[in-house]
N, C-alpha and C positions, 0 to 999 in steps of 0.2 A: 252478190252484193255484200259488203262488209256488215257484220252483225251489229255494229254500233248504230246502224240506221234502222234496225228492225225492233219492233216491240212485240213480244210474244202474247198471243191470246189463246183461248181454248181451241180456236180453229186454225192456229198456226201464226206465222209472222205477219205483221202489218207494218206498212211504211208510213212514216210521219212526214207531213208537209207543213212547213212553217214559213210565214212571212211576218216581218216586224215593221212596225211604224214607231220610230223613235222621235219623241218630241224634245228638242234641245233648246233650252232658253238661251237667247242670245246675250252675250256680254255687251252691254251698252248702258250708258248713264241715263238714258231716257227711253221711253216706250216706242213701239213701232210707228204709231201715228200721232203721238202727242209728246209734249215736253215733260210729262210727269216722271218722277224719279223711279228707279227700279231696284233700290237696295233691299236686301233680304232682312226680315225681322222688324220692320218698322211697325209702329202702332197701327191697328186696323183703320183703313179708310183715310190715311193721311197722305197717300201718294196717288191721288185720283184727280185728274183734270176734268173739265167739262166735256171734253171729247170722250174720255173713258166712261163717264157717267151717261153718255148718250143724250146730253141736253139738246133741245131743238136748235137747229141752225149751226151746230158745231161741225166743222169740216176736218177730216183727217189730212195730215201732211206727212209724207213718207220720211223716215229717218235714214239718212244716207249711210250712217255707221252700220245699221242693221243690214242694209243691202250689201255693203262691203263684206260684212261677216259671212253672209250667205254665199257670196262669191268665193271667199277664202275656203269655206268648208267644201263647196262643190269641187274646187280644184284639189283639195286634200283627199277627196274620195274618188279621184280619177273620173270626174263626171264632165258632161257637156255643160257649158254656160250659155244659156239662151239670152241673146242680146235684146230680145223683146219678150216681155211677160205681162200678164194681165192679173189684176186683183179682182176677185169675185166675192159676192156675198153668199155665205152659207147660212141658210135660215133654219133656226131651231130655237126653242124656248127653254131657257134655264133661268132660275131666279138670279143667278150670279152673272148673267149676260144682259146688261141693261138695254142694249139696242135691239135684242131679239134676233140678231144675226152676228156672225163672226166674219171679219174680213180675212179671206184666205186666197189661195190660188187653186184653180181646178184644171182647166184644159191646157193652160199655157203657164207652167211654173218657171221660176227663175233658173232652176238647175234641172237638167235632164238626166239621161242614163249614165251610170257610173258603175264602180265595183269596189269591193274590198277583198283582199286575200287574207284569209284567216289560217292560223297554224294551230293544230290540235295537239293534245298531249303526246301522241306518239310520233309527232313530227310531220304528219300529213298536212299538206296545204290545200285548202279549198277556196275557190273563187265564188263569192256571193254577189250576184247582180244587185244593183240599186236602180230602182225605177225612176226616182225623182227626189228632189228636195224642193219644197215650196215654203214660202214665207206666210205666216199667219199670226194673228194676235191671240193671246191667251185669254181665257175667261177668268172671272173672279173665283172666289172660294166660298163654298157653303159650309157652315160649321154647325153640326147637329148635336154636339155633345155638351153644350154649355147651358142648356135649359131643357127641362123635361117636356115642354110643349112647343117650344119655338126653335126655329133655325135662324142663325145669324149670317150675315153676308159681309165679306171683306173684299172690297174691290181693288185693293193695292195691286194685285196680280193682273187685273183686267187691262188688256191692251199691251202687256209686255210682249216683245217680239219673240216668236218661236220659229225654229226651223223644224219642219216635219220631214224626216228622212225615211223614205219608204223602200223596203227591200223587195226584190223579186221573191217568189215562193221557192227559193233555192235551198233553204235550210232544212236539214233532215234529222236533227237531233237536238236535245237540250244542250249538249256539249257545244255544238256548233253555234247555237243561238247565243250562249254565254260568251263564246269566243268573239263572235261578231260584235256584240254590244261592248265588250271590253276593248276591242280594237278601235271601234268608232269613238268610244269615250277618250281613249288615249290620243287620238288624232285631234279631236276638237279642243282638248285641253292643251295640246302642243301648239295648236294654231291660235289659242286664246280667244276662240269664238263662243265657247260654252265652258262653264266651270265643272260640269259633269257631276255635281253634288246630288246624287239620286236621293239621298235621305232628306234633302231640302226641297225636292220636287223640281229642281232645275233640269233634270233629265228623267223622262218617264217613257215607258215602253208599252205599246199596245201590241199584243201577240195574237196573230191569226193562226189557229191550229186546226188541221184536219187529218184524217187517217184514210188509208186506202190499201188494198192489196197491190203488191208490186206489179207495175205495168198498167194498172187501171187508171181511168180519169180521176182528176182531183175530186175528193169528197166534199161534203158540206162543211164549211168552217164555222168555228165559234171564235169570237174575239174576246180576249181577256184584257181589260182596260187598266191602264195606269199602274203597271208593275214598277216598283221603285227600288229594286236592288237586283244585282245579277244572280245572287243566291236564290231569291224568290222567283226569278224568271225561270230558272231550271226546274224548281219545284212545281211551279204552275204548269209548265209544259208536260212534265212527266205525269202529273195527276190528270190533266185534261186528256192526254192521249189514252190513258187507261180507262177513263170515264167513257170516251167515245167508242173505244173498242168493245167495252162491256155492253153498251147499248146496241151496237150493230150486231154483235154475236147473239144477243137475245131477240133479234128480229126487229128492233126498233129503228127509228130514223133520227138523225141528228138535226136539231133545229138550228137555223142560222140566227144566232143571238149574241148579245153582248153579255159577258160574264165578268165577275170580280174574283180576285184571288184572296182567300182568307188565310193570311200568313200564320195565324195562331193554330188553326185546325189543319192547315196544309191542303186545302181543297178549293176548287172554284165553285162559285154559285151564280145562278142566273140573276141578271140585272134588268134586262129588257130585250125585246126582239131587236135584231140588227137592222139599222137603217140602211137604205140604198141611196145612191147619189141623187136619184130623182126626189127622194123624200126631203132633201135639203133645199130643193128649188134654187140651185145655183144660177146666178146671172152676174154679168160684169158690174162691178161697183160704179155707179154713176158719178161718184165724187172723186174717183181716182183715175187719171188717164193711164194708158199703157206705160209700163216701166221700160224705157229704152236705154240700154247701156252702151257706153263707148268702148269699142273693142280695144283701143289703146289702153284704156284704164284697166280693163280686165287683165291685159298682158303685164301691166305694171304691178298689179297685185300678185300675179303669178311669180314674177321675178323676185318679189320681196318676201315670198313664203319662207318660213323657217325650215330647217332640216326636219323631215317627218320621221316618226319612229322606225319605219322600215329601213330608211336610209341610214339612220343612226346605228341601228342594229348591224347592218352590213358593214359599216365603217369600223365598228368596235371589233367585229369578227376578223376583218382584214388586217387592221393595224395592230391588234393585240392578241390575235389567235384565240379569242374567247369562244367557248362553245355556243351553238345556237340557243341552247336552253338558258345559259347564263346571260347572254346578250339580250334575250327576250325579257328576262326579269328586270334587267337594268333599264330598259326603255319602256317598260309597261306603265310607269308613272313619270310624268314630267319632272317632279321634284327629285326622284331617285337619280335620273340621269344627270340632272344639274349637280347634285351632291357628288356623284361619282366623278364627273369631269372636273369639278373644282378640286377634288382630292388629287387628281392626276397632276395638277400644277405643283404639288408639294413633294412628290416622290423623288427619291435620289437612288439610282437613276430611274427614269421612266421607261424601262424596257419591258419586253413581253413577260418575263418571269415576275417582275415586281408588280406589274399591273394585274396579272392573274391572281397574285396573292392578295392584292387590294380587293379585287372583285370577290374572292372567296370570303374575306373577312366581312365585307359589306353585306353580302347575301346570306352569310351564316351568322356570325356573332351579332352584328348590328341589327339585322332584321329579326333575329330571335329575341333580342332584348326589347326591341320596339313592340313586337307582338305580345310579349309577356306583360308589358305595361300599357297595352292598347294605345300606343302612340304612332304617329306617322313620322316620316323622315324629317318633316319640318320641325318636329318637337324633339329631335335627337340631341341629347346633351353633349355629344362628342362632335366637334366641328369637323368639316372635311380636312382641314389642315392638321388637326390633332390625330385623326385616323391615319392619314398618310405618315405622320410622324411616328406612330406606332409601327407601321410597316417598315419604315426606314430603320428603326432600332433592331427589328428582326433581321433584315437584310444585311445590316452592318455587323451582325454577330454580337451586339450588345446584350440581347436577351434571346432565349430560346422561344419556340412557339408555345411551349407549355407555360413558361413564365409570362409570355405576352398575354395569355388569357387572364392571369391574375392582374396584370397591369390594366387590361381593358376594364375589368370590374371596378378598379380604383378610379379610372378615368370617368366611367359612367356616373359614379357617385359624387365626384369632386369637380368635374369640369376642367381639371388640370391636364397638362400635356404629358406625354410618356416620359421624356427625359427627366423631368422634375420628379415624377413619382418613382422612377427607377432609382434615382439618387436618394430620394427621401426614405425609401423603404429598403435600401440595400439589395436591390434585385439584379444588379449587373451580373452578367454571365461570367463564369470563371473560364478563361482561355489560357491559363498558365500551365505549360506542360508539367512543370515540376510538381505543382499542387495536385494535379490530376493523377500523375504517376504515383505519388505518395499514397493517395486513396486507393488506387488500383492494387498496389502491393499489399495494402492492409486487407482488402477484400479477399484477395487470392490466398493470403496467409491464413485467414479465418475459415476458408472453405477448401481445404486440401482435397477432400473427397470429391467435390464437384469438379475441381481442376482435373483429377485423374479421369473422371467420367468423360469430361470434354475431350481430353487427349485420346481417349479410347474410341472416340467417334460420335459422341452425343453432342453434335454441334449446336443443337437447339438451346443448350445451356448458355450459349453466348448472350442471349437476351437476359438471362438471369444475372449474369455479371454486370451487364450494362445497367440494369435496374438497380442493383445494389450500390454501384458507384454513384448513380444519380441521386439515390436516396440519401447516401452518406453525405453528399455535397448539397443537400436541400434543393435539388433540382436546378442548381445554378451552373453546373458544369456544362461546357459546350458539348452537345451530344455528338457532333461530328468528330470532335477531337477525342472524346471518350472512346468512340468506336475504333478510331484509328490506333490509339495507344494500346487499347485492349488487344486488338489483333496482333500488334507487334509483340506485346508481352506474352500472350498465350502461344504465339508462334515459336518462341525461343525456349519455352519451358520444357 
């Protein structure tokens, strides 16, 4: 077995078994069973209907948009769409759950088995099974840090539509778990079914972790609730794995419990004993009939799906000969691939060589500058047209790659296009044979000893002469022409 799947303990290697439950908030203007708004950041308790507040006699009415979004997501994760599904009541008490139950789906979910193929850093592809996707309503929010003795309740989130996407226990490392969530997030964002903003709570992950010796039955699992970043996900898994290994090697037993991840200390801590399905006393919701879908409607949704990240990646690799790594980076975020493909419209010409150069600049210079300023591609001060314009100036020989980096900095700070800045700052590349030859003659005359050494076999000195010519011409000489003319000149000396 590959070492990436093994965690070392005092007694030798242990295998990690992980299953994920991803709660993805559905993009919809209203909640799953009411007409209340769903916008993020509203004043507490201003987006609450009588249904959300569980007032007597209020009946739920299914939101068709939420159903369609669940179908789109199911199709995007290669899953079966169940034409008949049932809503159930999941009974438990929280102060932020006014009805005392959550409307969810249990035995008959809207989406059945599917899978995701994930790619790891070394290029390995793993297929992770998906057990189901079911629809459910979110609970409200309890706020404990606003008063020393009281907790506050905000019901704005209560009743918001969620898709709970449950994986098979196929994941074997923190790296795989992170890749799975990243891939799922890119798909739902591409489909427009969830915004994937983990920091705002619209995508949360419950992590089931257990350890075992290779080949043994599954161990007792602990569930880590509500992990809200991919970074924290990996940290929580690594800590929980070592915690369980330590307990087992000391002769202890793992408790089936729910835990929380403390991101400050980097540890998991116990929250409560883990509930079982029977603890929730599931039964079909008497106010909601079975959800029956029209097969023709499902097929219409399938036909209208956008190109998904894997298909976009394959197309970029085929059409422009991009590497799998570069293509993966370009499609990892919806906004990045939109920026890239908008840039392609302005390239002259849009051939393989030019597109590869554009990709290198986007993934290198642009991403580097965005990271330094903690910005996303949406906040990039250089438009797709302007980035393509810079690439055009390089390809047409107006500026060298080195000067282009100076122009890029000027573009970043000013918002101006490359041709304007090149003209304004006198950065145009010198491609005049006569001017370059005059500089070459001067450099060779000033360095007769170096010339003799080169002629005697020290060919590495050629780089010295190129550097001196470029320095004398303030980096504006056409490098290809400098190399060509220098070779000619040194060849006849």
